[in-house]
N, C-alpha and C positions, 0 to 999 in steps of 0.2 A: 807614236809618242802622245798625240793628242787624245787618242782613246784611253791611254793609260792615265792621263791627267783627269779625264772626265769620269773614270771609273770610281765608284764609291768605295770607301774603305771597308775592309773585311769586318763583318759584324761579330767582333770578338766579345768575349765575356767582359773584358775591361771596358770596351766602348759602351756596351749595354748598361753596365753598372754606372758609368759616368752619366749617361743620358738619364737614368733613373734618379741619380742624386740631383742633377741639375733641375729636372722637372719637379721633383718633390720640393726642392728649395724655392723654385719659382712660384709654385702653387701656394706654399706657406707665406712667402713674401707678398704675393698679390692679396691674400686674405688679410694680412696685417695692414697693407696699404688701404684696402677697402674700409677696414674698421677706423683707421686714422681719418680718412676722408669723411666718413659719416660723422665722427665725433667733431671734426672741424666745422662742418656745415651746421651741425645741430647746436653747437655751443656758441657760435658767432651770431649775435642778434643783428637784425636789419637796422642800418644806421638811420634811415629816414623815419622808421616807426619809433625808434628810441628818441630821436630829436623831436618828433611831433608830440610825444608825451611830455618832454621837457618844456616845449614851448607852451603847452597847455598849463603846465605847472607855473611857468613864469607869468602867464597871463592872469593867474589868480592873484598874484601879488601886485596890488595897485593902491595900497593904503599906506598908513604911517606905522612906524615901529618905534616903541619907546627905546630911549637910549640905554636903559638898563638891560635890554635884551640883545644889545649889539656887543660882539666880542671882537676886540682888535686882533688883526693878524697881519703884522708888518704894515704895509701901506694900505691895506684893505681892511674892511670890517666884514665879519661873517655874520649874517643875519638869518636866523631860522625862519623858515616860511611854512606856515600851515598849508598843506596841500590835501585835497580830497583823495581818498584811497583809489579812486578810479584813475587818477592822473599820476600816480606814483609808479615809476619804473624801478623794479628790484635790481639791485646790484649787490651780489653776494648775499649777506644775511641782513642788510640794512635797507630801510625804506625812507631815508631822510633826504630831503632836497634842500640845498643851501644856495643862496644867491649872494655873490660878492658885489658890494656897492662902494662907491667912494666914501671916505671917512668925513664926518662933519663935526669933529672936535666935541664929541659928547652930546651934540644936539640931535633931536629927532630927525631921522633920515627920511627924505621924501624922494621917491623915484622920479627921474626926469620925465617930463612930459614930452611925448613924441607927436609930431604932426602926422596926419594921415599919409602924406607923401613919404615922410621918413619911415613910417611903419611899413608902407608898401615896398620901399627900397630895401629895408631890413629883411622883409620876408623873401624878396627876390634873391638877395645875397645869401640868405640862409638856405634857400632851396638849391641854389647853384653849388654852395659848399657841400650840402648833403649829397647832391648828385655826384660831385667829384669824389667825395669820401666813399660813397657806395661803389663807384668804379674802381677806386684804389683797393677797397676790401676784396672785391671780386677778382681783381688782378692778382692780389697777394694769395688768394686761395688757389687760383690756377697755377701760380708760380710754385707754390708749395707742392701741389700734386705733380707737376712736371718734374721738378727736382727729385721728388720721391721716386717717380717712375724711372728716371735716369739712374738714380742710386741703386734701385732694385735691379736694373739691367746689368750695371757694372758688377754688383755683388753676385748676381747669378752667374756671370762669366767667371768671376773669381771662384765661386763655389764649384763650378764645373771643373776648373783647373785643379782645385784641391781634391775634388772627387776622383779625377783621373790619377793623381798621385797616390791617393789612398787605395784605390782599386788595384793599382799596380803593385803596391806593397803587400796588400792582402793576397793577391793572386800570384805573387812571386814564387811561393812554394809549389804552386800548381805547374808553373813553367819548369821548375826543377824536376818535378815528378815526371812530366811529359818527356823531357830530354833524357832522363835516366831510364825511363821505361823503353824508349826507342832504342837506346844503346844496349840495354839488357836483352830485349827481344831480338835484336839483330845478331848478337854474337856471344853474349856471356850470360847465360841463364843462371849461372852459379852466383852472380852478384845479387845484392838486395838493395832496395831503396834506403831502408833503415832511417826514415825521416825522424828527426828530433824536433821537439817543440811541444806546445800544448796539445792536450788530448782533444782535438777538435775534428771537424769533418775531413779536413785535408789529411791529417795523420791517420784517420780511419781508412781513407782511400789508399794511402800509401801502404798500410798494413795489409789491406785486402789484396793489393797488387803483389806484395811480397808473398802472400800465401798462394796466389795464382802462379807466380814464377816458380815457387817451390814445387807445386803440382806439375807444372809443365816440365821442369827439369827432371822430376822423377819419372814422368811418362816417357820423355825422350831417352833417358838413361835405360829404362826398361826396354824400350824399342831397340836401342843399340845392342844391349846385352842379348836380347832375344835373337837379333840377326846374327850376332857373333856366335852365340851358342848353337843356334840352328845350323849355321854353315859349318861349324866345327864338328858337330855330332853327326850331321847327315853326310858329310864328305866320305867318311869311312865306309858306311854300308853301301853307298852308291858306287864307290870305287870297287868294293868287293863284288857287287852285282855285275858291274861291267866286265870285271876280270873273269867272273864265272861264265858269263855269256860268250866272251871272246874265246876262252879256252874250249868251251863245248862246241862252238861253231868251227873252230880250227881242227878239232879232232875228227878225222875221217871215220873213226869207228863208232861215232855217236849213234845211238839207237833211240827208238821212241821212249824206252824206259829211262834212258839217260836224260832225255829232255823232260820227262815227267818228274824225275828227281830234282832237276834244276828248277822246274816250275814250283815244286813244293818249297824248295829252299828260298826262291825269290818271294813267294807268298809269305813265308815266315819273316823274311827280312822286311817286307813291306808292312806287315802288322807291327813289327818292332818299331819301324820308323813312325807309324801312325801313333803308337803309344808315346814315343818321344815327342812328337809335335804337340800332342795333347798336354804333355807335362810342361813343355816350354810355354804353351799358351796359358796354362794355369799359373806358371811362374810369372809371366808378364802381367797378367791381370791381377795377381796378388801384389805385385810391386806398385801398381797404381792405387790411388785412393779408392776405398770402398764407397761408392756413391749410394748404394742401396743399403739402408739401415733399418732393421726391424728388431723388436724385442724377442730375444731368443732364450730358451732354457738350455744351457750347456749340458745339463744332465741328460736330457732327452736325446740330444745329438750324440753324446758319448755312448749312451746305452745302445743306440741303434748301430753305431760303427763297431762296437765290440761284438754285437750279435752277428753282424755280417762277417766278422773275422773268425767266428767260432769254428767253421769248417777247417780252415788252415791251422788254427790252434790245435784242434784235435788231431789232424794229420801229423803234425810235428811232435805231438805228445807234450805240449806245454801246459802249464798250470796258469789259469787266468783267474784273477780276483778283481773285484770292483768295489769301490767305496764312493758311490755316486750320491751326491746331495744336490738339491735344487740350486741353481746358480743362474741368475738372469743377467744378460748383457745385451748391448745394442750392436748389431753387425749384419753383414751380408750372409744370408742363410747358406748359400752355395759355397762361399769361400770358407766360412767357419766349419762347415761339414767336411770340406776338403782338408783343412788343417787337422781336424781330429782323425780323419781316416788315414792321412799320411803318417801321423805319429804312431798310430796303432799298427799299421802295416810295417813301418820301420822297426817297431819293437818285435814284431813276429818274425820278419824276414831275417833280421840280424841277431837271432837268438841261437841257443844251443839246444840239442835234444834234451828233453826233460827239464827245460828251463821254466821261467815264470814271467808272467806279464801282469802288471797291476795298473789299473786305470782309476783315477779319483777326480772328482769335481767338488767344488765348494766355494765358500767365500772366506777370504783371509785378508786381514788388514784393510778392509774396505775395497778389495778387488776380487774379481771372479777368477778362480785358479783352476787350470786343468793340469793334472800331473799324470805322466805316463812313464812307468819304470819297467825295465826289462833286464834280464840276465843276458850274458853273452861273453864275447872275448874281452880280455882286459884292454882298456883303452888308456893310453897315456894322457894325463890332464892337458898337456900342451897340444894334443891333436883334436880336442873337442871342438874348439871354435872353427877349425878347418872343415869339419863335417857339414857346417851350415852354408858352405860355399857351393856354387853349382858344379856338378860333375866331380865332386870330391867324395872319396870313400876311404874307410879305414881298412888297411890290410892290402895284400898283394893281389886280391881278386879283381879282375877287370870289371868295368861296368857292364851291365846287361847280362852277366853270367847267370844271375838268378832272377832275371826279369826286371831289375831296377836300372835306373839311369844316373844315379847319384844326384837326383833333383828333389827327393822327398823332403829332406830337412831344409833345403833352400826355399822350397815353396812354403813350408811352415813359417820360416822366418819372414818371408815377404808378406804373407797374409797377416801375420801378427803385427808387423810394422804398419800396414795400411789401416789396422783397427786401433792403433795407439797402444798396442799390447807389448809386453816385454817377454823375451824368451831367455830362460836360464837353464843351462845344461851342465851336468857334472858327471864325471866318470865314477862308477861304483867300484869300491875297492876289490870286490870279488869278481868283477867283470860285468860288462853291460853299461847301460846309460840311463840316467834319470833326467827327464825334461819337464820343466814347469813353465806354463804359459799363463801370464797374469793379464787379464783384460780389465779395462775400466767397467764399472757397473753401468747399468742401463741409464741411470740418472746422469752420470758423468759423461757417458758416451753420447 
């Protein structure tokens, strides 16, 4: 318990801001107090030096003054006294020294004569008075400084308290962001902070965290789908392989040639599973954000993919045409190449003998567009969207009958989404499919 009491408070941002507010205010207040003290000492004259000048001025007046120069002022008469310039003490903008003397009913006024003893007593009393006055002035100066220092300390404490409240109010959205981020990261990545308010640094932080949560959600979803798809698709060939081995092992008539045939079938099944895993990995990487971005010419990629498919196109007797124009985009070279290759392979594989394949690239409405059109069986318009889902194919043919896994268009859609592109597919009236992929331009991407 004692150790807990002696432990210093956590150095939070609110505490640091409060200390900075208080220190800044204290420094500014101390500077103001120093200026006030300087002005106070500089503007207050020494009492004894001022009185000495006045006594010298009084000593000059020891003659008679005509009654015409005397100005009545109540019970006193104001008499102007000529004083040498060296004996005048300036007060404000005036250099006039006046001496008040008792009135003599209009008669010339004569200063009273003082004996040496009286003059000595008067000088002693004057010196005592001046010393007391100087002590009082010094005391007043110290009192003013002490009171100012106390006021500065009190105001500094008040400023720290106000700074604590202001810091808490300013940092309140940060506490909200922290609590929401912990809740979202723990259990609900689909939620977003969606912080409202002015477009300041805190809102920028919240928006950045929302983007991070979106990417994490997409990555986790892709991971879950990959695991689910892989377990679903790999279960069937593994079951078939185990059954084949069990049947062959249980057959007493099995020969070496039988086992060789089983081995060839297992190798073919293994190669099929390898292709499936590669397709699943491509799908998972395509669903994640494309972190590597380069300036790419879609025309060059499409021309290379079409050239690679020329052998299969010739084997099936298809007619291929190309309308390729330069089109610059920003993207991952491997993923964009995979997208183009999948579209062309899909157009070739799901075609009819003597059919056609058309590939076009260009810029349309400020976007880079890839168009792949092919002939083939008639596809109902309601079935088009289903073709872009994993392991979905049109028609009664099972997957992998022609070397495919039903993942080609799913990979296309995932890669396009990761690049901020849109995929539009439509069924052709005479049969076949037309797919348009619209990418942002390199400047937008």
